[in-house]
PDB file with SEQRES, HELIX, SHEET and CRYST1 records, atoms N, CA, C and O in Angstrom:
SEQRES   1 A   67  MET THR GLU GLY PHE ASP GLY VAL PHE ARG VAL GLU SER          
SEQRES   2 A   67  THR ARG TYR GLN ASP ARG THR SER ALA GLU VAL ASN GLY          
SEQRES   3 A   67  GLY VAL ILE PHE ARG ILE THR PRO HIS VAL GLY LEU GLN          
SEQRES   4 A   67  ILE ASP GLY LYS ARG LEU LEU ARG SER ASP GLY VAL ASN          
SEQRES   5 A   67  TYR ASP PRO ILE ASN LYS VAL SER VAL GLY VAL SER TRP          
SEQRES   6 A   67  ARG PHE                                                      
SHEET    1 AA1 2 THR A   2  GLU A   3  0                                        
SHEET    2 AA1 2 PHE A   9  ARG A  10 -1                                        
SHEET    1 AA2 3 GLU A  23  ARG A  31  0                                        
SHEET    2 AA2 3 VAL A  36  LEU A  45 -1                                        
SHEET    3 AA2 3 ASN A  57  TRP A  65 -1                                        
CRYST1    1.000    1.000    1.000  90.00  90.00  90.00 P 1           1          
ATOM      1  N   MET A   1       8.120  86.567 142.522  1.00  0.00           N  
ATOM      2  CA  MET A   1       7.672  86.576 141.210  1.00  0.00           C  
ATOM      3  C   MET A   1       8.480  87.511 140.393  1.00  0.00           C  
ATOM      4  O   MET A   1       8.675  88.649 140.819  1.00  0.00           O  
ATOM      5  N   THR A   2       8.993  87.112 139.198  1.00  0.00           N  
ATOM      6  CA  THR A   2       9.744  87.980 138.372  1.00  0.00           C  
ATOM      7  C   THR A   2       9.106  87.967 136.989  1.00  0.00           C  
ATOM      8  O   THR A   2       8.426  87.019 136.598  1.00  0.00           O  
ATOM      9  N   GLU A   3       9.360  89.100 136.232  1.00  0.00           N  
ATOM     10  CA  GLU A   3       8.903  89.201 134.879  1.00  0.00           C  
ATOM     11  C   GLU A   3       9.991  88.827 133.922  1.00  0.00           C  
ATOM     12  O   GLU A   3      11.102  89.348 134.026  1.00  0.00           O  
ATOM     13  N   GLY A   4       9.721  87.952 133.002  1.00  0.00           N  
ATOM     14  CA  GLY A   4      10.665  87.610 132.023  1.00  0.00           C  
ATOM     15  C   GLY A   4      10.756  88.559 130.849  1.00  0.00           C  
ATOM     16  O   GLY A   4       9.981  89.513 130.787  1.00  0.00           O  
ATOM     17  N   PHE A   5      11.617  88.353 129.964  1.00  0.00           N  
ATOM     18  CA  PHE A   5      11.837  89.282 128.774  1.00  0.00           C  
ATOM     19  C   PHE A   5      10.582  89.257 127.810  1.00  0.00           C  
ATOM     20  O   PHE A   5      10.364  90.189 127.036  1.00  0.00           O  
ATOM     21  N   ASP A   6       9.821  88.213 127.892  1.00  0.00           N  
ATOM     22  CA  ASP A   6       8.672  88.075 127.056  1.00  0.00           C  
ATOM     23  C   ASP A   6       7.373  88.656 127.670  1.00  0.00           C  
ATOM     24  O   ASP A   6       6.300  88.552 127.076  1.00  0.00           O  
ATOM     25  N   GLY A   7       7.498  89.301 128.931  1.00  0.00           N  
ATOM     26  CA  GLY A   7       6.312  89.803 129.612  1.00  0.00           C  
ATOM     27  C   GLY A   7       5.559  88.916 130.425  1.00  0.00           C  
ATOM     28  O   GLY A   7       4.575  89.342 131.029  1.00  0.00           O  
ATOM     29  N   VAL A   8       5.956  87.585 130.516  1.00  0.00           N  
ATOM     30  CA  VAL A   8       5.253  86.620 131.230  1.00  0.00           C  
ATOM     31  C   VAL A   8       5.912  86.549 132.711  1.00  0.00           C  
ATOM     32  O   VAL A   8       7.131  86.512 132.878  1.00  0.00           O  
ATOM     33  N   PHE A   9       5.040  86.536 133.686  1.00  0.00           N  
ATOM     34  CA  PHE A   9       5.471  86.454 135.001  1.00  0.00           C  
ATOM     35  C   PHE A   9       5.777  85.062 135.399  1.00  0.00           C  
ATOM     36  O   PHE A   9       4.981  84.168 135.116  1.00  0.00           O  
ATOM     37  N   ARG A  10       6.896  84.813 136.047  1.00  0.00           N  
ATOM     38  CA  ARG A  10       7.277  83.489 136.519  1.00  0.00           C  
ATOM     39  C   ARG A  10       7.477  83.436 137.999  1.00  0.00           C  
ATOM     40  O   ARG A  10       7.934  84.418 138.584  1.00  0.00           O  
ATOM     41  N   VAL A  11       7.149  82.305 138.654  1.00  0.00           N  
ATOM     42  CA  VAL A  11       7.213  82.200 140.063  1.00  0.00           C  
ATOM     43  C   VAL A  11       8.535  81.331 140.268  1.00  0.00           C  
ATOM     44  O   VAL A  11       8.636  80.222 139.743  1.00  0.00           O  
ATOM     45  N   GLU A  12       9.546  81.885 141.057  1.00  0.00           N  
ATOM     46  CA  GLU A  12      10.717  81.177 141.357  1.00  0.00           C  
ATOM     47  C   GLU A  12      10.564  80.434 142.738  1.00  0.00           C  
ATOM     48  O   GLU A  12      10.093  80.984 143.734  1.00  0.00           O  
ATOM     49  N   SER A  13      10.996  79.170 142.703  1.00  0.00           N  
ATOM     50  CA  SER A  13      10.850  78.405 143.988  1.00  0.00           C  
ATOM     51  C   SER A  13      12.236  78.264 144.638  1.00  0.00           C  
ATOM     52  O   SER A  13      13.241  78.240 143.928  1.00  0.00           O  
ATOM     53  N   THR A  14      12.302  78.176 145.917  1.00  0.00           N  
ATOM     54  CA  THR A  14      13.446  77.962 146.729  1.00  0.00           C  
ATOM     55  C   THR A  14      13.381  76.662 147.364  1.00  0.00           C  
ATOM     56  O   THR A  14      12.350  76.339 147.954  1.00  0.00           O  
ATOM     57  N   ARG A  15      14.422  75.850 147.300  1.00  0.00           N  
ATOM     58  CA  ARG A  15      14.385  74.571 148.026  1.00  0.00           C  
ATOM     59  C   ARG A  15      14.892  74.807 149.466  1.00  0.00           C  
ATOM     60  O   ARG A  15      16.018  75.236 149.718  1.00  0.00           O  
ATOM     61  N   TYR A  16      13.951  74.487 150.394  1.00  0.00           N  
ATOM     62  CA  TYR A  16      14.334  74.624 151.801  1.00  0.00           C  
ATOM     63  C   TYR A  16      14.657  73.247 152.303  1.00  0.00           C  
ATOM     64  O   TYR A  16      14.059  72.251 151.898  1.00  0.00           O  
ATOM     65  N   GLN A  17      15.620  73.216 153.198  1.00  0.00           N  
ATOM     66  CA  GLN A  17      15.989  71.898 153.723  1.00  0.00           C  
ATOM     67  C   GLN A  17      16.327  72.071 155.246  1.00  0.00           C  
ATOM     68  O   GLN A  17      16.817  73.102 155.707  1.00  0.00           O  
ATOM     69  N   ASP A  18      16.014  70.957 155.975  1.00  0.00           N  
ATOM     70  CA  ASP A  18      16.315  70.915 157.407  1.00  0.00           C  
ATOM     71  C   ASP A  18      17.878  70.920 157.609  1.00  0.00           C  
ATOM     72  O   ASP A  18      18.646  70.334 156.845  1.00  0.00           O  
ATOM     73  N   ARG A  19      18.256  71.612 158.668  1.00  0.00           N  
ATOM     74  CA  ARG A  19      19.650  71.623 159.129  1.00  0.00           C  
ATOM     75  C   ARG A  19      19.741  71.613 160.501  1.00  0.00           C  
ATOM     76  O   ARG A  19      18.925  72.238 161.178  1.00  0.00           O  
ATOM     77  N   THR A  20      20.736  70.906 161.046  1.00  0.00           N  
ATOM     78  CA  THR A  20      21.038  70.853 162.492  1.00  0.00           C  
ATOM     79  C   THR A  20      22.452  71.269 162.610  1.00  0.00           C  
ATOM     80  O   THR A  20      23.354  70.797 161.919  1.00  0.00           O  
ATOM     81  N   SER A  21      22.609  72.213 163.556  1.00  0.00           N  
ATOM     82  CA  SER A  21      23.983  72.737 163.889  1.00  0.00           C  
ATOM     83  C   SER A  21      24.059  73.214 165.299  1.00  0.00           C  
ATOM     84  O   SER A  21      23.089  73.737 165.848  1.00  0.00           O  
ATOM     85  N   ALA A  22      25.199  73.038 165.884  1.00  0.00           N  
ATOM     86  CA  ALA A  22      25.513  73.646 167.205  1.00  0.00           C  
ATOM     87  C   ALA A  22      25.667  75.144 166.967  1.00  0.00           C  
ATOM     88  O   ALA A  22      25.901  75.574 165.837  1.00  0.00           O  
ATOM     89  N   GLU A  23      25.545  75.887 167.960  1.00  0.00           N  
ATOM     90  CA  GLU A  23      25.761  77.312 167.931  1.00  0.00           C  
ATOM     91  C   GLU A  23      26.451  77.861 169.194  1.00  0.00           C  
ATOM     92  O   GLU A  23      26.352  77.317 170.294  1.00  0.00           O  
ATOM     93  N   VAL A  24      27.143  78.956 168.958  1.00  0.00           N  
ATOM     94  CA  VAL A  24      27.832  79.648 170.072  1.00  0.00           C  
ATOM     95  C   VAL A  24      27.130  80.991 170.220  1.00  0.00           C  
ATOM     96  O   VAL A  24      26.955  81.699 169.228  1.00  0.00           O  
ATOM     97  N   ASN A  25      26.737  81.349 171.399  1.00  0.00           N  
ATOM     98  CA  ASN A  25      26.098  82.638 171.604  1.00  0.00           C  
ATOM     99  C   ASN A  25      26.655  83.322 172.881  1.00  0.00           C  
ATOM    100  O   ASN A  25      27.261  82.706 173.758  1.00  0.00           O  
ATOM    101  N   GLY A  26      26.404  84.603 172.903  1.00  0.00           N  
ATOM    102  CA  GLY A  26      26.834  85.373 174.045  1.00  0.00           C  
ATOM    103  C   GLY A  26      26.088  86.668 174.061  1.00  0.00           C  
ATOM    104  O   GLY A  26      25.555  87.053 173.021  1.00  0.00           O  
ATOM    105  N   GLY A  27      26.012  87.351 175.132  1.00  0.00           N  
ATOM    106  CA  GLY A  27      25.316  88.613 175.178  1.00  0.00           C  
ATOM    107  C   GLY A  27      25.613  89.437 176.421  1.00  0.00           C  
ATOM    108  O   GLY A  27      26.280  88.959 177.338  1.00  0.00           O  
ATOM    109  N   VAL A  28      25.141  90.626 176.456  1.00  0.00           N  
ATOM    110  CA  VAL A  28      25.278  91.452 177.588  1.00  0.00           C  
ATOM    111  C   VAL A  28      24.080  92.211 177.895  1.00  0.00           C  
ATOM    112  O   VAL A  28      23.331  92.511 176.965  1.00  0.00           O  
ATOM    113  N   ILE A  29      23.803  92.563 179.092  1.00  0.00           N  
ATOM    114  CA  ILE A  29      22.652  93.501 179.432  1.00  0.00           C  
ATOM    115  C   ILE A  29      23.241  94.715 180.082  1.00  0.00           C  
ATOM    116  O   ILE A  29      23.946  94.617 181.087  1.00  0.00           O  
ATOM    117  N   PHE A  30      22.960  95.851 179.518  1.00  0.00           N  
ATOM    118  CA  PHE A  30      23.336  97.140 180.108  1.00  0.00           C  
ATOM    119  C   PHE A  30      22.186  97.589 181.024  1.00  0.00           C  
ATOM    120  O   PHE A  30      21.099  97.886 180.527  1.00  0.00           O  
ATOM    121  N   ARG A  31      22.397  97.645 182.342  1.00  0.00           N  
ATOM    122  CA  ARG A  31      21.352  98.002 183.214  1.00  0.00           C  
ATOM    123  C   ARG A  31      21.145  99.524 183.241  1.00  0.00           C  
ATOM    124  O   ARG A  31      22.066 100.263 183.591  1.00  0.00           O  
ATOM    125  N   ILE A  32      19.940  99.999 182.874  1.00  0.00           N  
ATOM    126  CA  ILE A  32      19.597 101.409 182.857  1.00  0.00           C  
ATOM    127  C   ILE A  32      19.087 101.801 184.194  1.00  0.00           C  
ATOM    128  O   ILE A  32      19.568 102.782 184.763  1.00  0.00           O  
ATOM    129  N   THR A  33      18.141 101.093 184.730  1.00  0.00           N  
ATOM    130  CA  THR A  33      17.606 101.267 186.027  1.00  0.00           C  
ATOM    131  C   THR A  33      17.623  99.843 186.689  1.00  0.00           C  
ATOM    132  O   THR A  33      17.906  98.850 186.018  1.00  0.00           O  
ATOM    133  N   PRO A  34      17.320  99.774 187.984  1.00  0.00           N  
ATOM    134  CA  PRO A  34      17.275  98.414 188.717  1.00  0.00           C  
ATOM    135  C   PRO A  34      16.444  97.383 187.985  1.00  0.00           C  
ATOM    136  O   PRO A  34      16.702  96.182 188.068  1.00  0.00           O  
ATOM    137  N   HIS A  35      15.381  97.897 187.221  1.00  0.00           N  
ATOM    138  CA  HIS A  35      14.346  97.026 186.633  1.00  0.00           C  
ATOM    139  C   HIS A  35      14.504  96.896 185.111  1.00  0.00           C  
ATOM    140  O   HIS A  35      14.120  95.876 184.540  1.00  0.00           O  
ATOM    141  N   VAL A  36      15.069  97.923 184.447  1.00  0.00           N  
ATOM    142  CA  VAL A  36      15.087  97.998 182.947  1.00  0.00           C  
ATOM    143  C   VAL A  36      16.534  97.964 182.444  1.00  0.00           C  
ATOM    144  O   VAL A  36      17.422  98.611 183.000  1.00  0.00           O  
ATOM    145  N   GLY A  37      16.736  97.207 181.401  1.00  0.00           N  
ATOM    146  CA  GLY A  37      18.080  97.071 180.772  1.00  0.00           C  
ATOM    147  C   GLY A  37      17.938  96.969 179.246  1.00  0.00           C  
ATOM    148  O   GLY A  37      16.879  96.700 178.678  1.00  0.00           O  
ATOM    149  N   LEU A  38      19.116  97.213 178.638  1.00  0.00           N  
ATOM    150  CA  LEU A  38      19.183  97.060 177.174  1.00  0.00           C  
ATOM    151  C   LEU A  38      20.002  95.794 176.954  1.00  0.00           C  
ATOM    152  O   LEU A  38      21.126  95.689 177.445  1.00  0.00           O  
ATOM    153  N   GLN A  39      19.454  94.847 176.230  1.00  0.00           N  
ATOM    154  CA  GLN A  39      20.075  93.494 176.014  1.00  0.00           C  
ATOM    155  C   GLN A  39      20.619  93.399 174.575  1.00  0.00           C  
ATOM    156  O   GLN A  39      19.905  93.727 173.626  1.00  0.00           O  
ATOM    157  N   ILE A  40      21.806  92.979 174.416  1.00  0.00           N  
ATOM    158  CA  ILE A  40      22.397  92.723 173.056  1.00  0.00           C  
ATOM    159  C   ILE A  40      22.998  91.359 173.052  1.00  0.00           C  
ATOM    160  O   ILE A  40      23.801  91.018 173.921  1.00  0.00           O  
ATOM    161  N   ASP A  41      22.598  90.533 172.034  1.00  0.00           N  
ATOM    162  CA  ASP A  41      23.065  89.155 171.849  1.00  0.00           C  
ATOM    163  C   ASP A  41      23.601  88.965 170.539  1.00  0.00           C  
ATOM    164  O   ASP A  41      23.214  89.638 169.584  1.00  0.00           O  
ATOM    165  N   GLY A  42      24.575  87.975 170.442  1.00  0.00           N  
ATOM    166  CA  GLY A  42      25.174  87.623 169.175  1.00  0.00           C  
ATOM    167  C   GLY A  42      25.196  86.044 169.126  1.00  0.00           C  
ATOM    168  O   GLY A  42      25.494  85.376 170.116  1.00  0.00           O  
ATOM    169  N   LYS A  43      24.881  85.528 167.982  1.00  0.00           N  
ATOM    170  CA  LYS A  43      24.905  84.042 167.798  1.00  0.00           C  
ATOM    171  C   LYS A  43      25.627  83.590 166.472  1.00  0.00           C  
ATOM    172  O   LYS A  43      25.499  84.246 165.438  1.00  0.00           O  
ATOM    173  N   ARG A  44      26.319  82.555 166.531  1.00  0.00           N  
ATOM    174  CA  ARG A  44      27.051  82.052 165.358  1.00  0.00           C  
ATOM    175  C   ARG A  44      26.785  80.513 165.261  1.00  0.00           C  
ATOM    176  O   ARG A  44      26.986  79.775 166.226  1.00  0.00           O  
ATOM    177  N   LEU A  45      26.338  80.073 164.093  1.00  0.00           N  
ATOM    178  CA  LEU A  45      26.244  78.662 163.872  1.00  0.00           C  
ATOM    179  C   LEU A  45      27.623  78.059 163.600  1.00  0.00           C  
ATOM    180  O   LEU A  45      28.441  78.698 162.938  1.00  0.00           O  
ATOM    181  N   LEU A  46      27.892  76.902 164.069  1.00  0.00           N  
ATOM    182  CA  LEU A  46      29.231  76.283 163.841  1.00  0.00           C  
ATOM    183  C   LEU A  46      29.365  75.630 162.473  1.00  0.00           C  
ATOM    184  O   LEU A  46      30.472  75.293 162.053  1.00  0.00           O  
ATOM    185  N   ARG A  47      28.240  75.448 161.771  1.00  0.00           N  
ATOM    186  CA  ARG A  47      28.306  74.897 160.390  1.00  0.00           C  
ATOM    187  C   ARG A  47      28.665  76.075 159.561  1.00  0.00           C  
ATOM    188  O   ARG A  47      28.309  77.202 159.906  1.00  0.00           O  
ATOM    189  N   SER A  48      29.387  75.852 158.433  1.00  0.00           N  
ATOM    190  CA  SER A  48      29.740  76.917 157.597  1.00  0.00           C  
ATOM    191  C   SER A  48      29.026  76.883 156.246  1.00  0.00           C  
ATOM    192  O   SER A  48      29.428  77.609 155.336  1.00  0.00           O  
ATOM    193  N   ASP A  49      28.025  76.101 156.088  1.00  0.00           N  
ATOM    194  CA  ASP A  49      27.252  76.081 154.862  1.00  0.00           C  
ATOM    195  C   ASP A  49      26.046  76.975 154.919  1.00  0.00           C  
ATOM    196  O   ASP A  49      24.902  76.521 154.950  1.00  0.00           O  
ATOM    197  N   GLY A  50      26.316  78.206 154.932  1.00  0.00           N  
ATOM    198  CA  GLY A  50      25.243  79.202 155.099  1.00  0.00           C  
ATOM    199  C   GLY A  50      24.320  79.325 153.823  1.00  0.00           C  
ATOM    200  O   GLY A  50      24.785  79.266 152.685  1.00  0.00           O  
ATOM    201  N   VAL A  51      23.113  79.482 154.067  1.00  0.00           N  
ATOM    202  CA  VAL A  51      22.073  79.715 153.016  1.00  0.00           C  
ATOM    203  C   VAL A  51      21.425  81.074 153.209  1.00  0.00           C  
ATOM    204  O   VAL A  51      21.462  81.646 154.298  1.00  0.00           O  
ATOM    205  N   ASN A  52      20.806  81.604 152.093  1.00  0.00           N  
ATOM    206  CA  ASN A  52      20.301  82.931 152.278  1.00  0.00           C  
ATOM    207  C   ASN A  52      19.094  83.065 153.228  1.00  0.00           C  
ATOM    208  O   ASN A  52      18.814  84.156 153.724  1.00  0.00           O  
ATOM    209  N   TYR A  53      18.405  81.986 153.469  1.00  0.00           N  
ATOM    210  CA  TYR A  53      17.230  82.057 154.431  1.00  0.00           C  
ATOM    211  C   TYR A  53      17.666  81.790 155.854  1.00  0.00           C  
ATOM    212  O   TYR A  53      16.831  81.958 156.743  1.00  0.00           O  
ATOM    213  N   ASP A  54      18.849  81.404 156.152  1.00  0.00           N  
ATOM    214  CA  ASP A  54      19.342  81.172 157.574  1.00  0.00           C  
ATOM    215  C   ASP A  54      20.803  81.566 157.639  1.00  0.00           C  
ATOM    216  O   ASP A  54      21.695  80.743 157.437  1.00  0.00           O  
ATOM    217  N   PRO A  55      21.044  82.891 157.936  1.00  0.00           N  
ATOM    218  CA  PRO A  55      22.420  83.323 157.975  1.00  0.00           C  
ATOM    219  C   PRO A  55      23.209  82.629 159.085  1.00  0.00           C  
ATOM    220  O   PRO A  55      22.619  82.107 160.031  1.00  0.00           O  
ATOM    221  N   ILE A  56      24.551  82.619 158.974  1.00  0.00           N  
ATOM    222  CA  ILE A  56      25.410  81.999 160.019  1.00  0.00           C  
ATOM    223  C   ILE A  56      25.431  82.900 161.230  1.00  0.00           C  
ATOM    224  O   ILE A  56      25.296  82.423 162.357  1.00  0.00           O  
ATOM    225  N   ASN A  57      25.588  84.115 161.036  1.00  0.00           N  
ATOM    226  CA  ASN A  57      25.721  85.133 162.153  1.00  0.00           C  
ATOM    227  C   ASN A  57      24.333  85.866 162.394  1.00  0.00           C  
ATOM    228  O   ASN A  57      23.625  86.263 161.468  1.00  0.00           O  
ATOM    229  N   LYS A  58      24.037  85.994 163.671  1.00  0.00           N  
ATOM    230  CA  LYS A  58      22.688  86.718 164.017  1.00  0.00           C  
ATOM    231  C   LYS A  58      22.992  87.528 165.150  1.00  0.00           C  
ATOM    232  O   LYS A  58      23.686  87.107 166.075  1.00  0.00           O  
ATOM    233  N   VAL A  59      22.440  88.818 165.111  1.00  0.00           N  
ATOM    234  CA  VAL A  59      22.560  89.799 166.190  1.00  0.00           C  
ATOM    235  C   VAL A  59      21.140  90.166 166.578  1.00  0.00           C  
ATOM    236  O   VAL A  59      20.265  90.316 165.725  1.00  0.00           O  
ATOM    237  N   SER A  60      20.921  90.309 167.896  1.00  0.00           N  
ATOM    238  CA  SER A  60      19.582  90.867 168.307  1.00  0.00           C  
ATOM    239  C   SER A  60      19.794  91.897 169.466  1.00  0.00           C  
ATOM    240  O   SER A  60      20.707  91.790 170.284  1.00  0.00           O  
ATOM    241  N   VAL A  61      18.907  92.863 169.464  1.00  0.00           N  
ATOM    242  CA  VAL A  61      18.910  93.905 170.490  1.00  0.00           C  
ATOM    243  C   VAL A  61      17.509  93.991 171.059  1.00  0.00           C  
ATOM    244  O   VAL A  61      16.528  93.938 170.317  1.00  0.00           O  
ATOM    245  N   GLY A  62      17.408  94.126 172.412  1.00  0.00           N  
ATOM    246  CA  GLY A  62      16.103  94.144 172.998  1.00  0.00           C  
ATOM    247  C   GLY A  62      16.151  94.946 174.330  1.00  0.00           C  
ATOM    248  O   GLY A  62      17.194  95.449 174.750  1.00  0.00           O  
ATOM    249  N   VAL A  63      15.014  95.027 174.935  1.00  0.00           N  
ATOM    250  CA  VAL A  63      14.847  95.642 176.225  1.00  0.00           C  
ATOM    251  C   VAL A  63      14.379  94.585 177.213  1.00  0.00           C  
ATOM    252  O   VAL A  63      13.406  93.862 176.996  1.00  0.00           O  
ATOM    253  N   SER A  64      15.143  94.534 178.332  1.00  0.00           N  
ATOM    254  CA  SER A  64      14.788  93.581 179.344  1.00  0.00           C  
ATOM    255  C   SER A  64      14.111  94.292 180.535  1.00  0.00           C  
ATOM    256  O   SER A  64      14.437  95.444 180.819  1.00  0.00           O  
ATOM    257  N   TRP A  65      13.197  93.637 181.219  1.00  0.00           N  
ATOM    258  CA  TRP A  65      12.497  94.144 182.321  1.00  0.00           C  
ATOM    259  C   TRP A  65      12.489  93.139 183.431  1.00  0.00           C  
ATOM    260  O   TRP A  65      12.080  92.006 183.177  1.00  0.00           O  
ATOM    261  N   ARG A  66      12.914  93.451 184.677  1.00  0.00           N  
ATOM    262  CA  ARG A  66      12.906  92.521 185.761  1.00  0.00           C  
ATOM    263  C   ARG A  66      11.770  92.861 186.744  1.00  0.00           C  
ATOM    264  O   ARG A  66      11.513  94.041 186.981  1.00  0.00           O  
ATOM    265  N   PHE A  67      11.113  91.899 187.297  1.00  0.00           N  
ATOM    266  CA  PHE A  67      10.109  92.181 188.284  1.00  0.00           C  
ATOM    267  C   PHE A  67      10.680  92.526 189.623  1.00  0.00           C  
ATOM    268  O   PHE A  67       9.932  92.791 190.564  1.00  0.00           O  
TER     269      PHE A  67                                                      
END                                                                             
C-alpha cells in the first residue's frame, strides 16, 4: 500500500505468472562431528527472465544431522 500525493492510499497489484525452468544446483556439507554438519547450497535457474518475486540465483545455509 502506498500513499499518493493527494493523501489517498492506493493498493498496488503484482501480476504473478507460472514459470517452468530447469535449474543447476550444488552444495557442500562441512562435517563438524560425525553426526552434525554445516550445509551450504547454491541454485541457479537456467532461464534468464528473472522477476522480483523469484530470483535467478538462490543460496541457502543450514545444519544437517545424521542418525
